[in-house]
PyMOL Python script that loads the backbone (N, CA, C, O; Angstrom):
from pymol import cmd

cmd.read_pdbstr("""\
ATOM      1  N   MET A   1     -21.564  -6.653   0.358  1.00  0.00           N
ATOM      2  CA  MET A   1     -20.377  -6.929   1.121  1.00  0.00           C
ATOM      3  C   MET A   1     -20.043  -5.850   2.167  1.00  0.00           C
ATOM      4  O   MET A   1     -19.156  -6.018   3.004  1.00  0.00           O
ATOM      5  N   SER A   2     -20.762  -4.780   2.088  1.00  0.00           N
ATOM      6  CA  SER A   2     -20.489  -3.660   3.018  1.00  0.00           C
ATOM      7  C   SER A   2     -21.722  -3.402   3.871  1.00  0.00           C
ATOM      8  O   SER A   2     -22.856  -3.640   3.456  1.00  0.00           O
ATOM      9  N   SER A   3     -21.468  -2.916   5.056  1.00  0.00           N
ATOM     10  CA  SER A   3     -22.603  -2.522   5.916  1.00  0.00           C
ATOM     11  C   SER A   3     -23.238  -1.211   5.440  1.00  0.00           C
ATOM     12  O   SER A   3     -24.341  -0.866   5.865  1.00  0.00           O
ATOM     13  N   ASN A   4     -22.541  -0.476   4.554  1.00  0.00           N
ATOM     14  CA  ASN A   4     -23.068   0.762   4.032  1.00  0.00           C
ATOM     15  C   ASN A   4     -22.860   0.780   2.537  1.00  0.00           C
ATOM     16  O   ASN A   4     -21.935   1.449   2.077  1.00  0.00           O
ATOM     17  N   PRO A   5     -23.662   0.087   1.748  1.00  0.00           N
ATOM     18  CA  PRO A   5     -23.448   0.049   0.308  1.00  0.00           C
ATOM     19  C   PRO A   5     -23.564   1.373  -0.401  1.00  0.00           C
ATOM     20  O   PRO A   5     -22.985   1.559  -1.471  1.00  0.00           O
ATOM     21  N   ASP A   6     -24.326   2.322   0.195  1.00  0.00           N
ATOM     22  CA  ASP A   6     -24.433   3.637  -0.453  1.00  0.00           C
ATOM     23  C   ASP A   6     -23.087   4.366  -0.498  1.00  0.00           C
ATOM     24  O   ASP A   6     -22.845   5.201  -1.369  1.00  0.00           O
ATOM     25  N   ALA A   7     -22.216   4.031   0.464  1.00  0.00           N
ATOM     26  CA  ALA A   7     -20.892   4.658   0.481  1.00  0.00           C
ATOM     27  C   ALA A   7     -20.066   4.310  -0.723  1.00  0.00           C
ATOM     28  O   ALA A   7     -19.090   4.999  -1.020  1.00  0.00           O
ATOM     29  N   TYR A   8     -20.426   3.258  -1.428  1.00  0.00           N
ATOM     30  CA  TYR A   8     -19.649   2.767  -2.575  1.00  0.00           C
ATOM     31  C   TYR A   8     -20.336   3.041  -3.898  1.00  0.00           C
ATOM     32  O   TYR A   8     -19.860   2.587  -4.939  1.00  0.00           O
ATOM     33  N   ASP A   9     -21.444   3.771  -3.889  1.00  0.00           N
ATOM     34  CA  ASP A   9     -22.113   4.131  -5.117  1.00  0.00           C
ATOM     35  C   ASP A   9     -21.188   4.909  -6.069  1.00  0.00           C
ATOM     36  O   ASP A   9     -21.286   4.778  -7.289  1.00  0.00           O
ATOM     37  N   TYR A  10     -20.315   5.698  -5.506  1.00  0.00           N
ATOM     38  CA  TYR A  10     -19.393   6.485  -6.342  1.00  0.00           C
ATOM     39  C   TYR A  10     -18.530   5.607  -7.237  1.00  0.00           C
ATOM     40  O   TYR A  10     -18.121   6.043  -8.313  1.00  0.00           O
ATOM     41  N   LEU A  11     -18.249   4.403  -6.823  1.00  0.00           N
ATOM     42  CA  LEU A  11     -17.427   3.511  -7.621  1.00  0.00           C
ATOM     43  C   LEU A  11     -18.130   3.196  -8.947  1.00  0.00           C
ATOM     44  O   LEU A  11     -17.526   3.325 -10.012  1.00  0.00           O
ATOM     45  N   ALA A  12     -19.393   2.787  -8.888  1.00  0.00           N
ATOM     46  CA  ALA A  12     -20.150   2.487 -10.112  1.00  0.00           C
ATOM     47  C   ALA A  12     -20.304   3.746 -10.938  1.00  0.00           C
ATOM     48  O   ALA A  12     -20.181   3.689 -12.162  1.00  0.00           O
ATOM     49  N   GLU A  13     -20.567   4.870 -10.319  1.00  0.00           N
ATOM     50  CA  GLU A  13     -20.709   6.138 -11.065  1.00  0.00           C
ATOM     51  C   GLU A  13     -19.406   6.493 -11.723  1.00  0.00           C
ATOM     52  O   GLU A  13     -19.409   6.968 -12.858  1.00  0.00           O
ATOM     53  N   SER A  14     -18.300   6.286 -11.067  1.00  0.00           N
ATOM     54  CA  SER A  14     -17.004   6.645 -11.619  1.00  0.00           C
ATOM     55  C   SER A  14     -16.706   5.728 -12.825  1.00  0.00           C
ATOM     56  O   SER A  14     -16.175   6.193 -13.833  1.00  0.00           O
ATOM     57  N   ILE A  15     -17.036   4.468 -12.727  1.00  0.00           N
ATOM     58  CA  ILE A  15     -16.773   3.556 -13.842  1.00  0.00           C
ATOM     59  C   ILE A  15     -17.608   3.968 -15.050  1.00  0.00           C
ATOM     60  O   ILE A  15     -17.122   3.966 -16.181  1.00  0.00           O
ATOM     61  N   ARG A  16     -18.870   4.322 -14.803  1.00  0.00           N
ATOM     62  CA  ARG A  16     -19.756   4.705 -15.939  1.00  0.00           C
ATOM     63  C   ARG A  16     -19.286   6.021 -16.562  1.00  0.00           C
ATOM     64  O   ARG A  16     -19.431   6.216 -17.768  1.00  0.00           O
ATOM     65  N   ALA A  17     -18.729   6.914 -15.761  1.00  0.00           N
ATOM     66  CA  ALA A  17     -18.297   8.239 -16.290  1.00  0.00           C
ATOM     67  C   ALA A  17     -16.988   8.166 -17.031  1.00  0.00           C
ATOM     68  O   ALA A  17     -16.701   9.026 -17.864  1.00  0.00           O
ATOM     69  N   TRP A  18     -16.179   7.150 -16.746  1.00  0.00           N
ATOM     70  CA  TRP A  18     -14.828   7.057 -17.369  1.00  0.00           C
ATOM     71  C   TRP A  18     -14.963   6.806 -18.884  1.00  0.00           C
ATOM     72  O   TRP A  18     -15.762   5.953 -19.271  1.00  0.00           O
ATOM     73  N   PRO A  19     -14.234   7.496 -19.741  1.00  0.00           N
ATOM     74  CA  PRO A  19     -14.334   7.311 -21.140  1.00  0.00           C
ATOM     75  C   PRO A  19     -13.801   5.953 -21.624  1.00  0.00           C
ATOM     76  O   PRO A  19     -12.917   5.383 -20.984  1.00  0.00           O
ATOM     77  N   ASP A  20     -14.318   5.428 -22.735  1.00  0.00           N
ATOM     78  CA  ASP A  20     -13.767   4.182 -23.277  1.00  0.00           C
ATOM     79  C   ASP A  20     -12.425   4.490 -23.925  1.00  0.00           C
ATOM     80  O   ASP A  20     -12.019   5.652 -23.963  1.00  0.00           O
ATOM     81  N   GLN A  21     -11.750   3.514 -24.419  1.00  0.00           N
ATOM     82  CA  GLN A  21     -10.411   3.653 -24.924  1.00  0.00           C
ATOM     83  C   GLN A  21     -10.293   4.710 -26.059  1.00  0.00           C
ATOM     84  O   GLN A  21      -9.440   5.595 -25.984  1.00  0.00           O
ATOM     85  N   PRO A  22     -11.144   4.618 -27.104  1.00  0.00           N
ATOM     86  CA  PRO A  22     -11.046   5.619 -28.174  1.00  0.00           C
ATOM     87  C   PRO A  22     -11.336   7.026 -27.642  1.00  0.00           C
ATOM     88  O   PRO A  22     -10.670   7.971 -28.065  1.00  0.00           O
ATOM     89  N   ALA A  23     -12.284   7.203 -26.747  1.00  0.00           N
ATOM     90  CA  ALA A  23     -12.593   8.525 -26.269  1.00  0.00           C
ATOM     91  C   ALA A  23     -11.450   9.116 -25.425  1.00  0.00           C
ATOM     92  O   ALA A  23     -11.143  10.305 -25.513  1.00  0.00           O
ATOM     93  N   LEU A  24     -10.823   8.238 -24.593  1.00  0.00           N
ATOM     94  CA  LEU A  24      -9.690   8.726 -23.821  1.00  0.00           C
ATOM     95  C   LEU A  24      -8.539   9.103 -24.740  1.00  0.00           C
ATOM     96  O   LEU A  24      -7.893  10.131 -24.539  1.00  0.00           O
ATOM     97  N   ALA A  25      -8.278   8.272 -25.752  1.00  0.00           N
ATOM     98  CA  ALA A  25      -7.242   8.593 -26.721  1.00  0.00           C
ATOM     99  C   ALA A  25      -7.518   9.918 -27.387  1.00  0.00           C
ATOM    100  O   ALA A  25      -6.579  10.688 -27.592  1.00  0.00           O
ATOM    101  N   GLU A  26      -8.713  10.219 -27.727  1.00  0.00           N
ATOM    102  CA  GLU A  26      -9.071  11.533 -28.385  1.00  0.00           C
ATOM    103  C   GLU A  26      -8.814  12.661 -27.395  1.00  0.00           C
ATOM    104  O   GLU A  26      -8.303  13.711 -27.783  1.00  0.00           O
ATOM    105  N   ARG A  27      -9.155  12.467 -26.141  1.00  0.00           N
ATOM    106  CA  ARG A  27      -8.888  13.516 -25.174  1.00  0.00           C
ATOM    107  C   ARG A  27      -7.384  13.783 -25.075  1.00  0.00           C
ATOM    108  O   ARG A  27      -6.968  14.938 -24.976  1.00  0.00           O
ATOM    109  N   LEU A  28      -6.581  12.746 -25.098  1.00  0.00           N
ATOM    110  CA  LEU A  28      -5.120  12.943 -25.059  1.00  0.00           C
ATOM    111  C   LEU A  28      -4.626  13.672 -26.276  1.00  0.00           C
ATOM    112  O   LEU A  28      -3.762  14.540 -26.156  1.00  0.00           O
ATOM    113  N   ARG A  29      -5.153  13.347 -27.479  1.00  0.00           N
ATOM    114  CA  ARG A  29      -4.768  14.066 -28.681  1.00  0.00           C
ATOM    115  C   ARG A  29      -5.109  15.518 -28.572  1.00  0.00           C
ATOM    116  O   ARG A  29      -4.297  16.386 -28.892  1.00  0.00           O
ATOM    117  N   LYS A  30      -6.331  15.792 -28.110  1.00  0.00           N
ATOM    118  CA  LYS A  30      -6.770  17.201 -27.965  1.00  0.00           C
ATOM    119  C   LYS A  30      -5.925  17.934 -26.948  1.00  0.00           C
ATOM    120  O   LYS A  30      -5.848  19.162 -27.004  1.00  0.00           O
ATOM    121  N   ALA A  31      -5.288  17.242 -26.022  1.00  0.00           N
ATOM    122  CA  ALA A  31      -4.437  17.845 -25.007  1.00  0.00           C
ATOM    123  C   ALA A  31      -3.005  18.037 -25.540  1.00  0.00           C
ATOM    124  O   ALA A  31      -2.131  18.498 -24.806  1.00  0.00           O
ATOM    125  N   GLY A  32      -2.766  17.684 -26.813  1.00  0.00           N
ATOM    126  CA  GLY A  32      -1.458  17.975 -27.401  1.00  0.00           C
ATOM    127  C   GLY A  32      -0.580  16.705 -27.516  1.00  0.00           C
ATOM    128  O   GLY A  32       0.577  16.829 -27.917  1.00  0.00           O
ATOM    129  N   TRP A  33      -1.039  15.576 -27.206  1.00  0.00           N
ATOM    130  CA  TRP A  33      -0.248  14.345 -27.299  1.00  0.00           C
ATOM    131  C   TRP A  33      -0.345  13.829 -28.755  1.00  0.00           C
ATOM    132  O   TRP A  33      -1.365  13.993 -29.425  1.00  0.00           O
ATOM    133  N   SER A  34       0.747  13.208 -29.210  1.00  0.00           N
ATOM    134  CA  SER A  34       0.728  12.623 -30.552  1.00  0.00           C
ATOM    135  C   SER A  34       1.037  11.120 -30.466  1.00  0.00           C
ATOM    136  O   SER A  34       1.462  10.620 -29.424  1.00  0.00           O
ATOM    137  N   LYS A  35       0.820  10.431 -31.555  1.00  0.00           N
ATOM    138  CA  LYS A  35       1.033   8.996 -31.647  1.00  0.00           C
ATOM    139  C   LYS A  35       0.384   8.269 -30.471  1.00  0.00           C
ATOM    140  O   LYS A  35       0.999   7.395 -29.860  1.00  0.00           O
ATOM    141  N   VAL A  36      -0.833   8.623 -30.163  1.00  0.00           N
ATOM    142  CA  VAL A  36      -1.577   8.083 -29.055  1.00  0.00           C
ATOM    143  C   VAL A  36      -2.063   6.659 -29.453  1.00  0.00           C
ATOM    144  O   VAL A  36      -2.582   6.463 -30.551  1.00  0.00           O
ATOM    145  N   ALA A  37      -1.895   5.734 -28.597  1.00  0.00           N
ATOM    146  CA  ALA A  37      -2.363   4.377 -28.836  1.00  0.00           C
ATOM    147  C   ALA A  37      -2.638   3.776 -27.458  1.00  0.00           C
ATOM    148  O   ALA A  37      -2.277   4.325 -26.418  1.00  0.00           O
ATOM    149  N   TRP A  38      -3.290   2.626 -27.510  1.00  0.00           N
ATOM    150  CA  TRP A  38      -3.534   1.930 -26.268  1.00  0.00           C
ATOM    151  C   TRP A  38      -3.491   0.431 -26.496  1.00  0.00           C
ATOM    152  O   TRP A  38      -3.590  -0.049 -27.626  1.00  0.00           O
ATOM    153  N   ARG A  39      -3.342  -0.298 -25.401  1.00  0.00           N
ATOM    154  CA  ARG A  39      -3.315  -1.727 -25.417  1.00  0.00           C
ATOM    155  C   ARG A  39      -4.243  -2.244 -24.344  1.00  0.00           C
ATOM    156  O   ARG A  39      -4.103  -1.887 -23.175  1.00  0.00           O
ATOM    157  N   ASN A  40      -5.187  -3.079 -24.727  1.00  0.00           N
ATOM    158  CA  ASN A  40      -6.096  -3.634 -23.705  1.00  0.00           C
ATOM    159  C   ASN A  40      -5.358  -4.746 -22.958  1.00  0.00           C
ATOM    160  O   ASN A  40      -4.611  -5.541 -23.527  1.00  0.00           O
ATOM    161  N   LEU A  41      -5.609  -4.750 -21.674  1.00  0.00           N
ATOM    162  CA  LEU A  41      -5.080  -5.791 -20.776  1.00  0.00           C
ATOM    163  C   LEU A  41      -6.258  -6.450 -20.069  1.00  0.00           C
ATOM    164  O   LEU A  41      -7.303  -5.818 -19.910  1.00  0.00           O
ATOM    165  N   SER A  42      -6.122  -7.673 -19.652  1.00  0.00           N
ATOM    166  CA  SER A  42      -7.156  -8.367 -18.932  1.00  0.00           C
ATOM    167  C   SER A  42      -8.506  -8.375 -19.682  1.00  0.00           C
ATOM    168  O   SER A  42      -9.568  -8.204 -19.084  1.00  0.00           O
ATOM    169  N   GLY A  43      -8.427  -8.580 -21.010  1.00  0.00           N
ATOM    170  CA  GLY A  43      -9.664  -8.642 -21.823  1.00  0.00           C
ATOM    171  C   GLY A  43     -10.342  -7.288 -21.939  1.00  0.00           C
ATOM    172  O   GLY A  43     -11.550  -7.240 -22.169  1.00  0.00           O
ATOM    173  N   GLY A  44      -9.633  -6.208 -21.792  1.00  0.00           N
ATOM    174  CA  GLY A  44     -10.181  -4.903 -21.943  1.00  0.00           C
ATOM    175  C   GLY A  44     -10.685  -4.234 -20.632  1.00  0.00           C
ATOM    176  O   GLY A  44     -11.150  -3.094 -20.624  1.00  0.00           O
ATOM    177  N   ILE A  45     -10.566  -4.997 -19.547  1.00  0.00           N
ATOM    178  CA  ILE A  45     -10.939  -4.414 -18.252  1.00  0.00           C
ATOM    179  C   ILE A  45      -9.979  -3.283 -17.922  1.00  0.00           C
ATOM    180  O   ILE A  45     -10.389  -2.302 -17.301  1.00  0.00           O
ATOM    181  N   VAL A  46      -8.749  -3.383 -18.305  1.00  0.00           N
ATOM    182  CA  VAL A  46      -7.703  -2.380 -18.093  1.00  0.00           C
ATOM    183  C   VAL A  46      -7.137  -2.067 -19.465  1.00  0.00           C
ATOM    184  O   VAL A  46      -7.045  -2.937 -20.330  1.00  0.00           O
ATOM    185  N   ALA A  47      -6.766  -0.831 -19.646  1.00  0.00           N
ATOM    186  CA  ALA A  47      -6.154  -0.398 -20.887  1.00  0.00           C
ATOM    187  C   ALA A  47      -4.946   0.503 -20.563  1.00  0.00           C
ATOM    188  O   ALA A  47      -5.021   1.387 -19.711  1.00  0.00           O
ATOM    189  N   LEU A  48      -3.827   0.246 -21.275  1.00  0.00           N
ATOM    190  CA  LEU A  48      -2.645   1.101 -21.107  1.00  0.00           C
ATOM    191  C   LEU A  48      -2.568   2.006 -22.296  1.00  0.00           C
ATOM    192  O   LEU A  48      -2.395   1.544 -23.424  1.00  0.00           O
ATOM    193  N   HIS A  49      -2.697   3.324 -22.059  1.00  0.00           N
ATOM    194  CA  HIS A  49      -2.596   4.359 -23.085  1.00  0.00           C
ATOM    195  C   HIS A  49      -1.183   4.895 -23.088  1.00  0.00           C
ATOM    196  O   HIS A  49      -0.537   4.963 -22.042  1.00  0.00           O
ATOM    197  N   ARG A  50      -0.702   5.273 -24.247  1.00  0.00           N
ATOM    198  CA  ARG A  50       0.621   5.893 -24.375  1.00  0.00           C
ATOM    199  C   ARG A  50       0.553   6.946 -25.456  1.00  0.00           C
ATOM    200  O   ARG A  50      -0.327   6.927 -26.317  1.00  0.00           O
ATOM    201  N   GLY A  51       1.495   7.859 -25.394  1.00  0.00           N
ATOM    202  CA  GLY A  51       1.599   8.897 -26.381  1.00  0.00           C
ATOM    203  C   GLY A  51       2.856   9.688 -26.145  1.00  0.00           C
ATOM    204  O   GLY A  51       3.596   9.441 -25.193  1.00  0.00           O
ATOM    205  N   PHE A  52       3.091  10.633 -27.014  1.00  0.00           N
ATOM    206  CA  PHE A  52       4.288  11.512 -26.968  1.00  0.00           C
ATOM    207  C   PHE A  52       3.885  12.920 -26.913  1.00  0.00           C
ATOM    208  O   PHE A  52       2.969  13.346 -27.617  1.00  0.00           O
ATOM    209  N   LYS A  53       4.569  13.683 -26.064  1.00  0.00           N
ATOM    210  CA  LYS A  53       4.284  15.129 -25.971  1.00  0.00           C
ATOM    211  C   LYS A  53       5.668  15.820 -25.880  1.00  0.00           C
ATOM    212  O   LYS A  53       6.445  15.612 -24.948  1.00  0.00           O
ATOM    213  N   ILE A  54       5.915  16.634 -26.886  1.00  0.00           N
ATOM    214  CA  ILE A  54       7.146  17.384 -26.916  1.00  0.00           C
ATOM    215  C   ILE A  54       6.867  18.755 -26.310  1.00  0.00           C
ATOM    216  O   ILE A  54       5.940  19.438 -26.746  1.00  0.00           O
ATOM    217  N   PRO A  55       7.629  19.162 -25.337  1.00  0.00           N
ATOM    218  CA  PRO A  55       7.421  20.435 -24.622  1.00  0.00           C
ATOM    219  C   PRO A  55       7.637  21.614 -25.550  1.00  0.00           C
ATOM    220  O   PRO A  55       7.507  22.763 -25.129  1.00  0.00           O
TER     221      PRO A  55
END
""", "prot")
cmd.dss("prot")
cmd.show_as("cartoon", "prot")
cmd.util.cbc("prot")
cmd.orient("prot")
């Protein structure tokens, strides 16, 4: 779709590098967030993560 497909290689690389839902939730927990959970949207293409962090 583009005249320069190499310019968009970063998109595929970024998608592959992004953690899945459980891995992202674990990263949030390690960063100090509690009650971390997520909800898949659009069949899991998008996920909404949430948590609580008390300062």
